[in-house]
N, C-alpha and C positions, 0 to 999 in steps of 0.2 A: 504493499499499500504506500509506503514512504517513497518508493521508486516512482510510482505513478504521480504522486503529488509534486515531487521535485521536478519531474519531467514536464508536467503540465505548466508549472510556473515558468519554466524555461521557454516553453512553447508560447505562452501568452506574451512574454517579453519580446520574443523574436517575430511574432506573427504580425501580418498586415491585413488590411482589407483591400478593396479594389483601388484605393487611392495610392497605394504603394507599389502597384504593378505596372511595369512599363512594356511588357510583352503584349502586343495586340492579341495574340492567340490566347494567352492566359487571361488577359483582361476581359475578353469576350466570354470565356468560359465562366469566370467569376461573376460577372454582372448579369449574364443572360441565363445562367444555369444555377450556380451555387446560391445566388441571392434572388432568384426568381420567387416572387411572393404569390403567384397565382395558386388558386385552390383547385387543383386538377381533380376531375371525377374519380380518377384511379385511387386517390388517397382514401376515399370511403371504402373501396374494395380492400385495400391493404389493411384498413382498420378492422373490417369484418373478418378478414382472414386471421388476424391476430386474436380477435376476441373468441373465435371458435376454439382456437388452441388453448386460450386462457381458461376456458370453461371445461376443458377436457381433463377430467380427474383420473383417467387411466394411467397406469405405469407401464414402462417398457424396460427391457434389459438392454442397456447401451453398450456397444462395443466401441471403445475409444482408442483409435490409432494415433491420436495427436499428442499434444503436450500436456494433456490432463486438464482437470477443472479446478478452479479455485473455490467453487461453490459446492459441488457435489462430492460427497465422501464415499458414495456407493454407486455402482453401475445400474442399480434399480432406481429409475428416476421418473418422477411425475411429468407427464407431457405439459401440463400447465406451468410447472416450475421451469422446465427447459425453455418454454416460450418466453417466460417472464425474465429469466436471468441470463440465458445463453443466446437468445435470438437477437437479431438486429433491432435496434431501437426505432420507434416510429419516425423520428426526425431523420435518421440515417436511411431508412427505407425510402422515404420521400426523396431524399437527395440522390439515392441510387436510381430511382425511377427517372429523375430529371436528367441525370448523366446519360443514361441509355437513350432517353428521348432526344436529348440535345445532339448526340453524335449519330443517332439513328443506326446504331450497331446492328448488323444483320445476323452475325454468327457469334454467339456468346458462350463462354465456358465459365462455370462456377465450380470452384474446388471447395467442397464442403457444403452439402445441401442442408444438413440438420433437418429442421421441420419445414423448410421451404419459405421462411419469411422473406429472406432476401431474394430468393428465386422468384417469388410472386412479383416483386418490384422490377426485376429484370424482364420478366415476361410482359408485364403491362407497359413497360417503357417503350417497347416496340413490338406490337402484336404480330408483325410480319417476320420477326427475327426467329431464329432457331436457337434455343437454349439447351446446351448439354450441361447437366449438373451431376457431379460425382459425390457419392456418399459411401463411406466404408461400412457403416452400420446398417444392416438390412432392416432392423426393426424401426429405426428412425426414418429411414427412407420410405417404409411402408406407410407411415403416418403422413409424410409429405405427399406421396403419390395420391393418397385418398383426398387430401386437400386440393391438389391440382385438379383432380377430376370433378370435385364438388363445385369448384369455382370456375370451371370451364377454361382452364389455362392449358390450351391444347398445343402450344408451341414449345413445350418443355419435354426434353428427352432425359429421364432419370436413368443413371447408370450406377449399379451397386458394384463398387470396386475399390480396392486400395489404390490411392492416387498414383503411386510410383508404377504399379503394375499396368495401369491404364496408359500412362505416358510412354512406357517402354514398348507397348504392343499396338497402340491405336493412334499415336500422335500423327503419323503420316497421312491419316485419313481426314484430317481436319485443318481448317484455316480460320482461326478465330479473330474477329475484330476487337473484341473486348474480353478480358479475363478478370474474374473476381476471385482473388485468392483469400479464402476464409476457411482453411483446413487446419493443417498441422502448424501451430504457432511456435516453431522452434527454428533456430538459425539454420541448422543443417538442412532441414526439410525445405524451408523457404528458398534457400539458395540452390538446392538441388532442383526444385521445380522451376526456378528462374532459368537455370542453365538448360534444362531439358526442353523448355518451351521457347527459348530464343530463336530456334529455326523457323518458328511460325510467324514471326513479327513482320509487319510491313510499316510503311510510313504513317499509316492512319491508325495503327494499333493503340489501344488504351488498356493499361493494366492497373488494377486497383488492389493494393495489399492492405488487408485488414490488420488492426492491432499492431501497428509498427512500433508503438511505445509500450507494448504489453510487458516487456522484460528487457533487461540489458542485452540479452541475446538477440531479441528482435530488433533492437536499435542498431546493433552491430550489423545485422543482415541488411537493414535499410541503408546504412552507410555504404556497404559493398555495392548494393544495387545502384545507388545514386552515382557512384564513381565508375560504374561499368562503361566502357567506351561506346557501347551501342545506345546508351541512354542519353537523351539530350535535355529533356525537361522533366522535373519532378515537382510535385505539389504535396506538401505535408499539411494535412488538415487535423493533425494529432491522432484521430482514430484511424484514418486512412493515409496511405501514400499512393498518389497517382503517378504513373510512369508513362512517358511518351518517347517515341523513337523517331521524331520528325527531323529528317536530314537538313531541312532548311533553317532549323532553329539553332541559335547558339546554345551552348550548354549552360543552363540556369536552374537554380533550385529555389522554390518559393515556399514560404510558410504562411498559410492563409487561414484566417478564422472563418468558420462556417456556422 
């Protein structure tokens, strides 16, 4: 907890709003997407999706292949509590929706479905897109799949697989415009996925890394990613790190309050 508080204070000190941004690309993203105040109809669907899960008192046995949980001490977990404590927050879900809507990403990969709270935002952001979402725990994915069906989110392709296994066997079959990394929050896994997925990038690729300040390990991974020669622009929003590979952009790192 002390690490998060200290890191957040550093973030607040370093962060800027749109007035401190001199890159036209980033300025447009911040003003037209990050700070977009429109009340989109999709927000009410995202709220209903969450509320259904919050009212689900059933428990499931969770298989955790990631860095573990700071909340749960047992692998037998309440669906409602997973949604409340481990799922993407409403404000972030709305921002994720806006990012997909802004870039109109057509092929999206999500690493870590959980109960599908973020997946639903990806799906609604561009209903013409194809979303491939990976989840290592079959019981968790079963709950998410039922939610997708009940809410008519038909552009989602759920895949039950350990992430590394999928990347090693399936990566050549895909070309993703946007990747949302929300799986194993460890330095090694994050950097392994980063390297494995680099062959899929294009000039328009958008990558979003969740929990970049979750631990000192994740902060180390974020620094490695920022300094990689293929990366030109990064945006640190504290919760997320956005990564771009735009050849025409000078290498710049932004810290933006959202």
